[in-house]
SEGUFI-471818 format. One line per 8 residues: number of its first residue (from 1); their letters; for each residue x, z, y of N, C-alpha, C, O, CB. Coordinates in Angstrom, 3 decimals, padded with zeros to 6 digits. Atoms other than C-alpha are relative to their C-alpha. Glycine has a CB too. Layout:
NUM	A	X/Z/Y/X/Z/Y/X/Z/Y/X/Z/Y/X/Z/Y ~ ...
***
This chain:
1	MSAPHPAD	000.156/-001.117/000.613/-018.062/-016.903/014.188/001.567/000.291/000.333/002.540/-000.454/000.214/-000.616/-000.052/-001.575 ~ -001.571/000.051/-000.177/-015.070/-014.674/015.376/000.753/000.552/-000.935/000.341/000.772/-002.074/000.456/000.606/001.134 ~ -001.113/-000.858/001.687/-012.147/-013.021/013.124/-000.480/001.440/000.053/-001.193/001.939/000.924/002.335/000.146/000.187 ~ 000.501/-001.081/000.294/-012.710/-010.021/011.999/001.111/000.991/000.707/002.298/000.707/000.872/-000.270/000.094/-001.540 ~ -001.159/-000.983/-000.529/-011.133/-006.741/013.641/000.973/000.200/-001.213/000.687/000.316/-002.405/-000.623/001.569/000.533 ~ -001.460/-000.453/001.334/-007.262/-006.076/011.815/-000.284/000.784/-000.810/000.070/000.740/-001.988/001.377/000.744/000.422 ~ 000.061/-001.280/001.444/-008.267/-003.207/010.057/-001.238/-000.231/-000.669/-001.570/000.446/-001.643/-000.059/001.871/000.472 ~ 001.383/000.565/001.286/-011.494/-004.796/008.507/000.718/-000.840/-000.821/000.797/-000.655/-002.035/-001.532/-001.067/000.628
9	ALRQAADL	-000.647/001.163/000.842/-009.378/-008.092/007.670/001.125/000.815/-000.766/001.502/000.286/-001.812/000.677/-001.363/001.006 ~ -001.157/-000.641/001.286/-006.541/-005.519/005.944/-001.327/000.417/-001.197/-001.264/-000.266/-002.219/001.240/001.942/000.694 ~ 000.996/-000.445/000.632/-009.910/-003.722/004.155/-000.243/-001.127/-000.895/-000.097/-001.013/-002.112/-001.082/000.432/000.843 ~ 000.814/001.341/000.820/-011.332/-007.272/003.002/001.052/-000.624/-000.789/000.990/-001.096/-001.925/-000.711/-001.302/001.080 ~ -001.169/000.775/001.534/-007.668/-008.548/001.875/000.141/000.681/-001.170/000.108/000.299/-002.339/001.727/-000.138/000.289 ~ -000.400/-001.215/001.407/-006.935/-005.398/-000.120/-001.796/-000.216/-001.298/-001.901/-000.318/-002.520/000.101/002.583/001.123 ~ 001.269/000.351/000.842/-010.682/-005.952/-001.514/000.179/-001.149/-000.814/-000.142/-001.169/-002.002/-001.216/-000.268/000.848 ~ -000.278/001.964/000.429/-009.763/-009.940/-002.201/001.013/000.180/-001.087/000.964/-000.509/-002.106/000.900/-001.290/001.534
17	LEQRRPVD	-001.209/-000.012/001.586/-006.402/-008.616/-004.633/-000.536/000.748/-000.578/-000.141/000.512/-001.719/001.664/000.507/-000.058 ~ 000.246/-000.685/000.843/-008.282/-005.872/-006.156/-001.297/-000.696/-000.865/-001.754/-000.110/-001.847/-000.126/001.278/000.607 ~ 000.354/000.866/000.670/-010.582/-008.989/-007.140/000.479/-001.305/-000.434/-000.150/-002.339/-000.661/-000.751/-000.064/000.366 ~ -001.407/000.818/000.376/-007.639/-010.889/-008.007/-000.398/-001.919/000.780/-000.650/-003.018/000.286/000.222/000.021/-002.399 ~ 000.310/001.127/-001.099/-008.218/-013.474/-004.967/000.867/-000.007/000.806/000.695/000.056/002.023/-001.169/000.065/000.760 ~ -001.296/-000.406/-001.655/-004.686/-013.178/-003.254/-000.344/-001.148/000.588/-000.644/-000.790/001.726/002.169/000.076/-000.163 ~ -000.054/000.634/-000.840/-005.194/-016.707/-001.922/-001.075/000.163/001.293/-000.957/-000.213/002.460/000.054/-001.016/-000.615 ~ 000.880/000.356/-001.236/-008.421/-016.070/-000.186/000.696/001.615/000.815/000.671/001.793/002.032/-002.207/-000.156/-000.421
25	ALVLLRPL	-000.618/-000.967/-001.208/-006.548/-012.500/000.849/000.706/-000.450/001.161/000.562/000.048/002.278/000.940/000.871/-000.501 ~ -001.339/000.366/-000.877/-003.763/-014.234/002.616/-000.583/-000.742/001.083/-000.175/-000.559/002.230/001.223/-000.951/-000.791 ~ 001.010/000.319/-001.433/-006.512/-016.331/004.808/000.039/000.955/000.892/000.518/001.005/002.024/-001.558/-000.140/-000.224 ~ 000.204/-001.133/-001.104/-007.409/-013.268/005.959/001.485/000.581/000.803/001.429/000.885/001.995/-000.763/001.380/-000.856 ~ -000.999/-000.854/000.252/-003.929/-011.746/005.914/001.093/-001.216/001.215/001.929/-000.642/001.913/000.402/000.274/-002.051 ~ -000.625/001.197/-000.969/-002.288/-015.159/008.178/000.406/000.053/001.466/001.442/-000.052/002.122/-000.916/-001.013/000.059 ~ -000.396/-000.850/-001.751/-003.292/-013.963/011.686/000.709/001.165/000.074/001.650/001.209/000.867/-001.310/000.558/000.873 ~ -000.757/-001.373/-000.046/-002.088/-010.481/011.144/001.137/-000.421/-000.350/001.317/-001.049/000.693/-000.454/001.192/-000.880
33	LSDEPDSR	-001.310/000.231/000.374/001.132/-011.293/009.937/000.569/-000.951/001.274/001.603/-000.541/001.801/000.060/-000.713/-001.551 ~ -000.228/000.407/-001.460/001.366/-013.818/013.174/-000.257/000.934/000.964/000.652/000.899/001.794/-000.755/-001.084/000.371 ~ 000.335/-001.181/-001.034/000.066/-011.001/015.400/001.027/001.175/-000.606/001.865/001.509/000.231/-001.870/000.535/-000.021 ~ -000.584/-001.291/000.167/001.733/-008.175/013.964/001.593/-000.456/-001.469/001.612/000.070/-002.582/-001.678/001.325/-000.654 ~ -001.150/000.462/000.653/005.141/-009.731/012.149/000.948/001.277/-000.543/001.858/001.138/-001.361/000.773/-000.951/001.035 ~ -000.778/-001.534/001.020/006.556/-005.914/011.075/-001.038/001.041/-000.056/-000.702/002.188/000.239/001.572/000.950/000.850 ~ 000.619/-000.658/000.472/003.651/-004.466/010.200/-000.076/000.582/-001.258/-000.894/000.089/-002.034/-000.632/-000.374/000.231 ~ -000.131/-000.065/001.304/004.479/-002.738/007.209/-001.634/000.098/-000.803/-001.660/-000.646/-001.783/001.002/001.287/-000.237
41	SVLELAGR	001.513/000.259/000.660/000.846/-002.621/005.830/-000.735/-001.109/-000.387/-001.422/-001.282/-001.393/-000.829/000.394/000.700 ~ 000.233/001.461/000.051/000.176/-006.101/006.566/001.100/-000.839/-001.035/000.712/-001.558/-001.956/000.129/-000.550/001.582 ~ -000.801/000.332/001.218/003.409/-007.054/004.622/-000.132/000.193/-001.205/000.106/-000.626/-002.093/000.895/000.363/000.025 ~ -000.224/-000.432/001.549/003.015/-005.056/001.713/-001.055/-000.829/-000.680/-000.907/-001.308/-001.805/-000.222/001.735/-000.355 ~ 001.258/000.382/000.688/-000.509/-006.428/001.186/000.165/-001.501/-000.464/000.107/-001.964/-001.603/-001.303/000.189/000.998 ~ -000.807/001.133/000.198/000.768/-009.926/002.190/000.988/-000.732/-001.618/000.817/-001.647/-002.424/000.907/000.398/001.070 ~ -000.732/000.447/001.130/003.700/-009.815/-000.258/-000.540/000.116/-001.506/-000.005/-000.516/-002.416/001.176/000.683/000.081 ~ 000.609/-000.303/001.409/001.247/-008.385/-003.412/-000.839/-001.383/-000.096/-001.227/-001.849/-001.167/-001.045/001.575/-000.109
49	AYFSSAQL	001.118/001.255/000.201/-000.925/-011.589/-002.497/001.127/-001.549/-000.213/000.867/-002.604/-000.791/-001.270/-000.146/001.835 ~ -001.177/001.336/000.319/002.392/-014.129/-002.450/000.371/000.599/-001.696/-000.035/-000.320/-002.408/001.900/000.010/001.435 ~ -000.452/-000.612/001.195/003.564/-012.246/-005.901/-001.384/-000.460/-001.028/-001.321/-001.058/-002.102/000.317/001.829/000.249 ~ 001.111/000.199/001.022/-000.135/-012.424/-007.250/-000.363/-001.472/-000.362/-000.964/-001.885/-001.353/-001.269/000.664/000.526 ~ 000.738/001.546/-000.198/-000.710/-016.137/-006.344/001.588/-000.684/-000.661/001.397/-001.880/-000.881/-000.604/-000.608/002.195 ~ -001.036/000.215/000.624/003.192/-016.677/-007.947/000.785/-000.918/001.317/001.530/-001.889/001.175/-000.334/-000.706/-001.522 ~ -000.797/000.458/-001.176/004.400/-017.492/-004.340/000.996/001.101/-000.189/000.906/002.225/000.304/-000.789/-000.087/001.548 ~ -001.010/-001.383/000.022/007.697/-015.609/-005.587/000.868/-000.203/001.252/001.185/000.801/001.890/001.111/000.146/-001.507
57	ARAERTFT	-001.091/000.149/-001.377/010.063/-017.159/-002.558/-000.444/001.261/001.393/000.129/002.181/001.977/-000.273/-002.009/000.793 ~ 000.262/-000.819/-000.965/007.910/-015.795/-000.169/-000.393/001.836/-000.018/-000.404/002.720/000.839/-000.978/-000.752/000.465 ~ 000.400/-001.333/000.427/006.844/-012.693/-002.019/001.175/001.140/000.449/001.008/002.235/000.985/-000.231/-000.047/-001.663 ~ -001.163/-000.183/-000.209/010.814/-012.248/-001.914/000.108/001.025/001.330/000.163/002.246/001.472/000.619/-001.338/000.082 ~ -000.263/000.097/-001.132/011.186/-012.735/001.636/-000.766/001.306/000.709/-000.150/001.996/001.521/-000.338/-001.375/000.416 ~ 000.743/-000.897/-000.458/008.159/-010.212/002.407/000.476/001.416/-000.155/000.805/002.286/000.652/-001.138/-000.196/-000.519 ~ -000.704/-001.357/000.409/009.258/-007.510/000.383/001.290/000.469/000.440/001.354/001.674/000.686/000.163/000.029/-001.298 ~ -001.277/-000.261/-000.629/013.157/-007.665/001.644/-000.505/000.277/001.670/000.013/001.178/002.329/001.152/-001.427/-000.262
65	RLVELDPT	000.258/-000.484/-001.356/011.459/-007.691/005.162/-000.242/001.636/000.056/000.167/002.375/000.951/-001.292/-000.793/000.564 ~ 000.783/-001.527/-000.172/009.566/-004.080/004.059/001.561/000.687/-000.155/001.820/001.690/000.510/-001.495/000.582/-001.520 ~ -001.186/-001.030/000.291/013.119/-002.829/002.894/000.653/-000.040/001.261/000.890/001.000/001.875/001.071/-000.374/-001.266 ~ -000.511/000.016/-001.619/014.604/-004.052/006.222/-000.493/001.276/000.771/000.154/002.261/001.129/-000.654/-001.395/000.877 ~ 001.086/-001.224/-000.990/011.798/-001.828/008.125/000.272/001.257/-000.569/000.582/002.082/000.291/-001.895/-000.187/-000.120 ~ -000.051/-001.173/000.558/012.113/001.065/005.768/000.321/-000.353/-001.034/-000.334/-000.991/-001.859/-000.965/000.785/000.012 ~ -000.881/000.169/001.344/014.854/001.109/003.309/-000.522/001.322/-000.715/000.535/001.868/-001.035/001.890/-000.036/000.251 ~ 000.604/-001.501/000.443/013.102/004.428/001.891/-001.433/-000.718/-000.682/-002.087/000.041/-001.397/-000.350/001.371/001.622
73	DAYARFAL	001.147/000.731/000.518/010.226/002.182/000.790/000.149/-000.108/-001.556/000.992/-000.922/-001.933/-000.101/-001.441/000.682 ~ -000.354/-000.203/001.594/010.205/002.804/-003.095/-000.443/-000.864/-000.368/000.176/-001.593/-001.142/-000.405/001.068/-000.833 ~ 001.250/001.653/000.688/007.096/-000.023/-003.696/000.645/-000.935/000.564/000.516/-002.036/000.029/-001.977/-000.283/000.608 ~ -000.413/001.410/-000.315/008.943/-002.296/-001.732/001.484/-000.501/-000.768/001.713/-001.695/-000.960/000.155/-000.073/001.692 ~ -000.841/000.269/001.142/012.162/-002.051/-004.017/-000.720/-000.354/-001.143/-000.253/-001.284/-001.802/000.811/001.079/-000.316 ~ 000.463/000.077/001.467/010.117/-002.039/-006.950/-000.440/-001.582/-000.133/-000.103/-002.453/-000.934/-001.373/001.151/-000.353 ~ 000.640/001.445/-000.184/008.127/-005.064/-005.754/001.045/-001.274/-000.460/000.847/-002.212/-001.233/-000.405/-000.191/001.709 ~ -000.940/000.639/000.276/011.599/-006.511/-005.484/000.271/-000.230/-001.242/000.597/-001.379/-001.538/000.813/000.398/000.489
81	GRVCERQS	-000.679/-000.248/001.185/012.510/-005.847/-008.567/-000.929/-000.943/-000.718/-000.539/-001.984/-001.247/000.132/001.576/-000.524 ~ 001.012/001.018/000.954/009.335/-007.398/-010.231/000.254/-001.143/000.239/000.593/-001.760/-000.770/-001.490/000.039/000.154 ~ -000.005/001.622/-000.502/009.581/-010.778/-008.517/001.658/-000.388/-000.522/001.746/-001.449/-001.140/-000.286/-000.225/002.132 ~ -000.733/000.244/000.636/013.066/-010.748/-009.499/-000.143/-000.073/-001.547/000.181/-001.096/-002.149/000.687/000.613/000.425 ~ 000.357/000.383/001.229/012.107/-010.171/-012.875/-000.527/-001.130/-000.346/000.126/-001.905/-001.044/-000.651/000.699/-000.394 ~ 000.989/001.071/000.217/009.321/-012.679/-013.018/000.933/-001.340/000.310/000.384/-002.416/000.074/-001.429/000.176/001.065 ~ -000.873/001.269/-000.157/012.246/-015.315/-012.134/001.058/000.252/-001.073/001.598/-000.843/-001.230/000.695/-000.214/001.580 ~ -000.576/-000.299/001.260/014.416/-013.925/-015.239/001.425/000.128/000.988/002.529/-000.315/000.673/-000.176/-001.277/-001.456
89	RHDEARGH	-001.590/-000.719/-000.253/017.108/-012.381/-012.776/-000.174/001.214/000.056/-000.585/001.775/001.071/000.841/-000.325/001.312 ~ 000.267/-000.777/000.429/016.989/-009.726/-014.365/001.456/001.155/000.602/001.237/002.306/000.980/-000.377/-000.453/-001.409 ~ -001.235/-000.598/-000.623/020.548/-008.359/-013.160/-000.237/000.633/001.167/000.223/001.749/001.408/001.006/-000.928/000.262 ~ 000.507/-000.401/-001.270/018.945/-008.101/-009.779/-000.647/000.990/000.156/-000.454/002.044/000.762/-000.635/-000.739/000.496 ~ 000.777/-001.179/-000.143/015.938/-006.725/-010.650/000.241/001.887/-000.385/-000.292/002.948/-000.063/-000.994/-000.504/-000.731 ~ -000.503/-001.448/000.648/017.799/-003.853/-012.536/000.234/001.154/001.309/-000.253/002.272/001.481/001.701/-000.274/-000.935 ~ -000.750/-000.523/-001.529/019.572/-002.840/-009.031/-001.549/000.450/000.695/-001.755/001.660/000.799/001.073/-001.631/001.161 ~ 001.197/-000.545/-000.553/015.961/-002.617/-007.404/-000.582/000.755/-000.545/-001.045/001.659/000.150/-000.781/-000.666/000.269
97	FRVAVAMD	000.816/-001.011/000.816/014.346/-000.824/-009.915/000.739/001.308/-000.051/000.242/002.397/000.240/-000.272/-000.508/-001.493 ~ -000.755/-001.650/-000.537/017.012/001.935/-009.808/-000.189/000.502/001.205/-000.256/001.710/001.432/001.533/000.077/000.056 ~ -000.101/-000.910/-001.686/016.832/002.494/-006.111/-001.647/000.438/000.270/-002.156/001.216/001.078/000.661/-001.354/001.712 ~ 001.738/-000.476/-000.139/012.872/002.535/-006.764/-000.652/000.840/-000.858/-001.847/001.125/-000.930/-000.941/-001.106/-000.127 ~ 000.339/-001.034/001.207/013.207/004.914/-009.734/000.942/001.491/000.663/000.665/002.648/000.346/000.747/-000.751/-001.907 ~ -000.711/-001.417/-000.521/016.014/007.412/-007.566/-000.773/000.327/001.022/-000.314/001.284/001.646/001.566/-000.030/000.517 ~ 000.401/-000.235/-001.043/013.747/007.512/-005.043/-001.670/000.758/-000.070/-002.322/001.531/000.631/000.206/-001.309/000.682 ~ 001.837/-000.651/000.550/010.040/008.125/-007.027/000.140/-000.608/-001.110/000.265/-001.826/-001.238/-001.736/-000.534/000.886
105	PRADYRDG	-000.222/000.300/001.674/010.384/008.279/-010.943/-001.229/000.071/-000.577/-001.453/000.612/-001.660/000.962/001.065/-000.846 ~ 000.815/000.381/000.507/007.223/007.225/-011.058/-000.467/-000.905/-001.498/000.050/-002.004/-001.699/-000.145/-000.299/000.848 ~ 000.030/001.081/001.273/005.974/005.672/-014.564/000.391/-001.332/-000.081/001.129/-001.733/-000.981/-001.165/-000.185/-000.410 ~ 000.540/001.199/-000.095/005.373/002.414/-013.656/001.386/-000.717/000.383/001.700/-001.815/-000.077/-001.285/-000.097/001.042 ~ -001.279/000.549/-000.289/009.009/002.047/-011.897/001.173/-000.034/-001.185/002.011/-000.910/-001.403/000.477/000.789/001.154 ~ -000.792/-000.478/000.963/010.756/003.658/-014.681/-000.161/-000.957/-001.166/000.844/-001.246/-001.816/-000.326/001.418/-000.314 ~ -000.043/001.266/000.705/009.024/000.727/-016.991/000.614/-000.612/000.130/001.284/-000.839/-000.878/-000.653/-000.642/-000.033 ~ -000.153/001.196/-000.575/010.145/-001.873/-015.072/001.703/000.201/-000.284/002.326/-000.538/-001.046/-000.704/-000.192/001.684
113	LARVERRL	-001.525/-000.594/000.285/013.733/-000.416/-015.199/000.085/-000.434/-001.405/000.512/-001.566/-001.632/000.261/001.807/000.183 ~ 000.035/-000.083/001.446/013.410/000.036/-019.062/000.041/-001.221/-000.384/000.870/-001.638/-001.193/-001.089/000.665/-000.592 ~ 000.200/001.436/000.409/012.073/-003.544/-019.140/001.203/-000.923/-000.052/001.540/-001.564/-001.047/-000.939/-000.609/000.909 ~ -001.170/000.709/-000.163/015.155/-005.177/-017.660/000.846/000.390/-000.590/001.702/-000.417/-000.953/000.415/-000.132/001.026 ~ -001.656/-000.445/000.738/017.779/-003.027/-019.316/000.026/-000.176/-001.526/001.022/-000.040/-002.237/000.456/001.811/000.230 ~ 000.478/000.608/001.402/016.014/-004.154/-022.668/000.440/-001.476/000.055/000.849/-001.946/-001.007/-001.734/000.109/-000.260 ~ -000.099/001.319/000.041/016.530/-007.685/-021.654/001.901/000.016/-000.231/002.667/-000.471/-001.063/-000.794/-000.791/001.565 ~ -001.549/000.174/-000.117/020.129/-007.026/-020.567/000.624/000.282/-001.049/001.758/-000.161/-001.225/000.629/000.737/000.953
121	A	-001.038/-000.423/001.115/021.195/-005.550/-023.613/000.245/-000.744/-000.843/001.050/-000.437/-001.722/-000.234/000.992/-000.689
***
């Protein structure tokens, strides 16, 4: 049996994440991460899967790479904030959330910032 086409693998991985099966999603994403290490869509899905499976160091490296590739990626900044928050690194989380909110003031980004600011108060 051959590997799925990259676009199909991305869709399947996204579906697996929606089904709360991040480890299975990572199985599909591994070859793509190897073949396309700077693909923002692959990195975002992998970062989400790492975060969902509590592989926080890998999630942090992945979202940091996304920010390096596109400093205007508000979601990557928000995700870095979530990674830091989950590790009780609230001051670092606040910085990432602030940047995310400045770029895109959506409710979940503002909620993340408010959460860590309450922790730091």
